[in-house]
Backbone as ProteinMPNN parsed JSONL, in Angstrom:
{"seq_chain_A": "MNEEAVRRMKENPRYQELVSTRSRFGWILTAIMMVVYYGYIMIIAFDKELLAIKLGDGVMTVGIPVGIGIIIFTVILTGIYVRRANSEFDEMTEELVKEVK", "coords_chain_A": {"N_chain_A": [[40.209, -16.002, 109.678], [41.067, -13.739, 106.594], [39.325, -13.393, 104.079], [41.359, -12.8, 101.917], [44.24, -13.308, 103.427], [43.076, -15.816, 102.896], [43.346, -16.363, 100.058], [45.94, -16.134, 99.612], [47.79, -18.032, 101.497], [47.152, -19.841, 99.718], [47.973, -19.625, 97.44], [50.621, -19.656, 98.578], [53.571, -21.309, 98.002], [54.388, -23.326, 99.976], [52.198, -23.858, 101.389], [51.401, -25.582, 99.002], [52.904, -27.55, 99.365], [52.449, -28.41, 101.892], [49.762, -29.996, 101.112], [50.637, -30.935, 99.352], [51.939, -33.1, 100.067], [50.805, -33.782, 102.38], [48.5, -35.412, 102.186], [49.008, -37.413, 100.132], [50.664, -39.039, 101.846], [48.014, -39.825, 103.579], [47.096, -41.47, 101.748], [49.3, -43.07, 100.607], [49.467, -44.856, 103.484], [46.439, -45.243, 103.238], [46.02, -46.753, 101.4], [48.306, -49.457, 101.862], [46.298, -50.522, 104.729], [44.598, -51.302, 103.349], [45.335, -53.033, 101.461], [46.346, -54.714, 103.063], [43.539, -55.226, 104.653], [41.5, -56.428, 102.2], [43.378, -58.062, 101.493], [42.545, -59.856, 103.581], [40.726, -60.052, 103.472], [39.446, -61.748, 101.286], [41.565, -64.014, 101.274], [39.131, -65.693, 102.874], [37.811, -65.416, 101.637], [38.277, -67.255, 99.196], [40.175, -69.252, 100.534], [39.431, -70.87, 102.481], [40.108, -73.167, 104.453], [42.624, -72.23, 105.363], [42.618, -69.962, 106.758], [41.449, -71.661, 108.785], [42.705, -73.707, 110.931], [43.094, -75.505, 113.111], [44.387, -74.148, 116.3], [46.711, -75.864, 119.021], [44.594, -77.931, 121.066], [42.137, -76.613, 121.034], [39.141, -74.773, 121.032], [40.393, -72.406, 118.907], [40.778, -70.703, 116.126], [43.523, -70.097, 112.998], [42.507, -68.007, 112.033], [41.341, -65.62, 113.785], [43.289, -64.556, 115.766], [44.716, -63.903, 113.446], [42.605, -61.713, 112.501], [42.466, -60.128, 114.798], [45.377, -58.911, 114.66], [44.609, -57.279, 112.184], [43.633, -55.612, 113.09], [44.515, -54.53, 115.379], [46.958, -53.852, 113.95], [45.215, -52.02, 112.506], [45.029, -49.577, 114.195], [47.638, -48.889, 114.772], [48.843, -48.161, 112.846], [47.596, -45.747, 112.005], [48.317, -44.373, 114.807], [51.085, -43.809, 113.855], [50.476, -42.147, 111.837], [48.604, -39.787, 112.786], [51.114, -39.082, 114.83], [53.48, -37.972, 112.818], [51.612, -36.442, 112.489], [51.31, -34.155, 113.962], [53.272, -33.87, 114.411], [55.161, -33.245, 112.53], [53.789, -31.503, 110.002], [51.97, -30.125, 112.377], [54.11, -28.289, 112.194], [54.741, -27.485, 109.679], [52.244, -25.924, 109.08], [51.858, -24.141, 111.169], [54.54, -22.313, 110.813], [53.127, -22.072, 107.861], [50.731, -20.199, 108.488], [52.693, -18.133, 109.847], [54.409, -17.015, 107.722], [51.595, -15.904, 106.322], [50.898, -13.815, 107.736]], "CA_chain_A": [[41.137, -15.282, 108.869], [39.959, -13.259, 106.004], [39.44, -13.974, 101.962], [43.095, -12.298, 100.956], [44.84, -14.017, 103.675], [43.42, -16.884, 102.377], [44.191, -16.703, 98.904], [47.047, -15.498, 100.211], [47.74, -19.196, 102.15], [46.678, -21.016, 99.162], [49.057, -19.289, 96.548], [51.643, -20.487, 99.233], [54.346, -22.991, 98.194], [54.444, -23.914, 101.478], [51.028, -24.495, 101.559], [51.287, -26.563, 98.1], [53.753, -28.674, 99.547], [51.458, -29.246, 103.118], [48.863, -30.143, 101.256], [50.562, -32.488, 98.54], [52.07, -33.476, 102.011], [49.898, -35.253, 103.91], [47.481, -35.946, 101.295], [50.574, -38.569, 99.255], [50.459, -39.733, 103.18], [47.38, -40.076, 103.861], [46.531, -42.454, 100.602], [49.697, -44.431, 100.861], [48.448, -45.307, 104.449], [44.853, -46.096, 102.944], [46.408, -48.427, 100.323], [48.294, -50.257, 102.923], [45.665, -50.912, 105.174], [43.387, -51.584, 101.776], [45.579, -54.406, 101.098], [46.078, -55.969, 104.241], [42.44, -55.709, 104.984], [41.546, -56.747, 101.6], [43.555, -59.369, 101.664], [42.498, -60.934, 104.867], [38.84, -60.618, 103.0], [40.583, -62.699, 99.66], [41.564, -65.674, 102.257], [38.517, -65.653, 103.69], [36.859, -66.045, 100.208], [38.778, -68.076, 98.738], [40.803, -70.46, 101.308], [38.591, -70.436, 104.405], [40.721, -73.714, 104.969], [44.08, -71.032, 105.736], [41.827, -69.839, 108.784], [40.41, -72.978, 110.385], [43.258, -74.222, 111.085], [42.878, -75.242, 114.724], [45.854, -73.837, 116.623], [46.648, -76.126, 120.008], [43.794, -78.418, 120.87], [41.282, -75.673, 121.482], [38.54, -74.25, 119.42], [41.142, -70.491, 118.565], [42.068, -71.242, 114.522], [44.871, -69.263, 113.251], [41.772, -66.892, 111.33], [40.581, -65.582, 115.189], [44.439, -64.101, 116.292], [44.742, -63.39, 112.44], [41.583, -60.845, 112.744], [42.97, -59.419, 115.703], [46.673, -58.789, 114.606], [44.806, -56.522, 111.429], [42.477, -54.73, 114.159], [46.005, -53.666, 116.375], [47.678, -52.831, 112.372], [44.99, -50.411, 112.094], [45.435, -48.934, 115.186], [48.609, -48.375, 114.48], [49.099, -46.866, 111.184], [46.335, -44.453, 113.009], [48.961, -44.024, 115.399], [51.78, -43.089, 113.102], [49.646, -40.636, 110.947], [48.714, -39.08, 114.097], [51.935, -38.826, 115.322], [53.734, -37.618, 111.93], [50.607, -34.961, 111.903], [51.401, -33.719, 115.536], [54.355, -33.17, 114.386], [55.394, -32.717, 111.169], [52.374, -31.197, 109.641], [51.637, -28.848, 112.833], [55.586, -27.167, 112.664], [54.556, -26.422, 108.415], [51.553, -25.186, 109.274], [52.117, -23.207, 112.095], [55.502, -21.908, 109.667], [52.716, -21.081, 106.952], [49.863, -19.356, 109.068], [53.221, -16.945, 110.464], [54.297, -16.213, 106.431], [51.192, -14.988, 105.58], [50.163, -12.874, 108.608]], "C_chain_A": [[40.743, -15.17, 107.623], [40.069, -13.61, 104.996], [40.997, -13.805, 101.44], [43.77, -13.279, 101.85], [44.742, -15.979, 103.551], [43.64, -17.324, 101.25], [45.089, -16.51, 99.217], [48.275, -17.069, 100.605], [47.803, -20.389, 100.777], [47.388, -21.181, 97.85], [50.605, -19.301, 96.91], [52.358, -21.072, 98.656], [54.452, -23.218, 99.216], [53.263, -24.844, 101.5], [51.185, -25.787, 100.916], [52.179, -27.662, 98.689], [52.882, -29.23, 100.72], [50.769, -29.993, 102.201], [49.1, -31.687, 100.584], [51.625, -33.879, 99.535], [51.569, -35.202, 102.241], [48.378, -35.929, 102.865], [48.194, -37.253, 100.446], [50.686, -39.79, 100.44], [49.715, -40.68, 103.192], [47.086, -41.601, 102.526], [47.716, -43.291, 100.856], [49.333, -45.146, 102.251], [47.463, -46.03, 103.936], [45.844, -47.61, 102.079], [47.063, -49.809, 101.243], [47.794, -50.879, 103.346], [44.495, -51.245, 103.875], [43.747, -52.896, 101.5], [45.787, -55.217, 101.711], [44.542, -56.277, 104.516], [41.305, -56.696, 103.13], [41.9, -58.123, 101.168], [43.46, -59.984, 102.852], [41.063, -61.904, 104.67], [38.831, -62.035, 101.717], [40.597, -64.116, 100.778], [40.442, -65.578, 102.143], [37.733, -66.302, 102.745], [37.502, -67.108, 99.619], [40.015, -69.131, 99.462], [40.567, -70.238, 102.402], [39.656, -71.309, 105.247], [41.943, -73.579, 105.884], [43.712, -70.628, 107.667], [41.689, -70.305, 109.68], [41.232, -73.839, 110.831], [43.864, -74.249, 112.418], [45.077, -75.369, 115.39], [45.249, -75.098, 117.891], [45.224, -77.349, 119.671], [42.268, -77.772, 121.55], [39.389, -75.353, 120.708], [39.227, -73.296, 118.025], [41.943, -71.42, 117.058], [42.728, -69.967, 114.677], [43.502, -67.75, 112.527], [41.353, -65.667, 112.932], [41.925, -63.978, 115.865], [45.052, -63.303, 114.43], [44.025, -61.711, 111.794], [42.263, -59.936, 113.919], [44.419, -58.768, 115.355], [45.75, -57.361, 113.402], [44.127, -55.407, 112.114], [44.323, -53.6, 114.586], [47.186, -53.633, 114.64], [47.303, -51.356, 112.619], [45.109, -49.332, 113.093], [46.9, -48.211, 115.258], [49.246, -48.247, 113.295], [47.571, -45.809, 111.797], [47.08, -43.548, 114.24], [50.487, -43.263, 115.064], [50.723, -42.03, 112.398], [49.714, -39.847, 112.138], [50.057, -37.995, 114.692], [52.625, -37.998, 114.144], [52.604, -35.363, 111.66], [50.71, -33.666, 112.841], [52.565, -33.093, 115.505], [54.969, -31.952, 113.158], [55.029, -31.387, 110.424], [52.012, -29.919, 110.28], [52.582, -28.296, 111.971], [55.263, -26.139, 111.204], [52.847, -25.479, 108.579], [51.431, -23.765, 109.972], [53.084, -21.684, 111.198], [54.415, -21.545, 108.748], [52.079, -20.109, 107.323], [50.853, -18.123, 109.059], [53.712, -15.877, 108.855], [53.466, -15.206, 106.455], [50.444, -13.965, 106.564], [51.59, -11.68, 108.896]], "O_chain_A": [[40.115, -16.12, 107.155], [41.065, -14.302, 104.784], [41.618, -14.579, 100.711], [44.03, -14.312, 101.234], [45.507, -16.906, 103.815], [44.069, -18.468, 101.097], [45.453, -17.594, 98.761], [49.383, -17.146, 100.075], [48.345, -21.493, 100.824], [47.512, -22.23, 97.218], [51.551, -19.098, 96.149], [51.697, -22.101, 98.514], [55.58, -23.647, 98.971], [53.23, -26.071, 101.586], [51.18, -26.856, 101.527], [51.956, -28.796, 98.266], [52.548, -30.413, 100.651], [51.175, -31.142, 102.377], [48.574, -32.787, 100.759], [51.792, -35.098, 99.49], [51.707, -36.425, 102.267], [47.545, -36.799, 103.116], [47.377, -38.15, 100.241], [50.768, -41.0, 100.229], [49.984, -41.867, 103.005], [46.892, -42.733, 102.97], [47.413, -44.372, 101.361], [48.796, -46.235, 102.048], [47.433, -47.255, 104.048], [46.099, -48.805, 102.231], [46.505, -50.904, 101.32], [48.048, -52.047, 103.053], [43.326, -51.352, 104.246], [42.938, -53.806, 101.317], [45.609, -56.392, 101.389], [44.212, -57.459, 104.614], [40.459, -57.559, 103.366], [41.196, -59.016, 100.696], [44.395, -60.718, 103.173], [40.555, -62.975, 105.003], [38.12, -63.033, 101.607], [39.723, -64.97, 100.927], [40.249, -65.26, 100.97], [37.134, -67.371, 102.86], [36.801, -68.116, 99.712], [40.727, -69.756, 98.676], [41.206, -69.594, 103.235], [40.153, -70.877, 106.288], [42.294, -74.335, 106.79], [44.106, -70.801, 108.82], [41.7, -69.983, 110.869], [40.722, -74.891, 111.216], [44.731, -73.504, 112.874], [46.125, -75.981, 115.185], [44.061, -75.404, 117.994], [44.845, -77.647, 118.538], [41.521, -78.342, 122.345], [38.829, -76.044, 119.857], [38.93, -73.306, 116.831], [42.89, -72.19, 116.892], [42.745, -69.131, 115.581], [43.834, -66.572, 112.666], [40.978, -64.601, 112.443], [41.595, -62.853, 116.24], [45.721, -62.271, 114.385], [44.546, -60.887, 111.043], [42.543, -58.799, 113.538], [44.544, -57.78, 116.079], [46.198, -56.254, 113.699], [44.12, -54.289, 111.599], [44.87, -52.563, 114.212], [48.338, -53.221, 114.78], [47.913, -50.302, 112.797], [45.294, -48.179, 112.704], [47.123, -47.112, 115.765], [50.469, -48.301, 113.165], [46.604, -45.542, 111.083], [46.705, -42.437, 114.615], [50.976, -42.382, 115.771], [50.435, -41.002, 113.011], [50.752, -39.286, 112.49], [50.078, -36.783, 114.905], [52.339, -36.836, 114.432], [52.721, -34.223, 111.21], [50.333, -32.521, 112.589], [52.948, -32.142, 116.186], [55.122, -30.743, 112.986], [55.782, -30.425, 110.274], [51.773, -28.886, 109.653], [52.134, -27.775, 110.95], [55.341, -24.912, 111.144], [52.641, -24.39, 108.042], [51.059, -22.679, 109.526], [52.654, -20.548, 110.997], [54.542, -20.33, 108.593], [52.405, -19.019, 106.853], [50.438, -17.096, 108.522], [53.548, -14.665, 108.71], [53.803, -14.026, 106.547], [49.454, -13.353, 106.164], [51.43, -10.686, 109.603]]}, "name": "protein", "num_of_chains": 1, "seq": "MNEEAVRRMKENPRYQELVSTRSRFGWILTAIMMVVYYGYIMIIAFDKELLAIKLGDGVMTVGIPVGIGIIIFTVILTGIYVRRANSEFDEMTEELVKEVK"}
């Protein structure tokens, strides 16, 4: 794209809506992940006994499945972002490019 097209795109209200919506969604997912992750770290720091509770007769503790759950939760959040980006955000981008051309 040439500089004139880039300028028109940046001035377009739909572009500003796209950037705002995508940024807000990204920050919301980031905040959710930070709360989950740092919540886990805070439990490790201040209530080790909670995560040290044994599950059954083996060596498995509550902390292991919770940690695995956080990893799975991260993958799910990534999937949510990718799904929305590939549908809503890509459609908005295509419409914007058509308008600018």
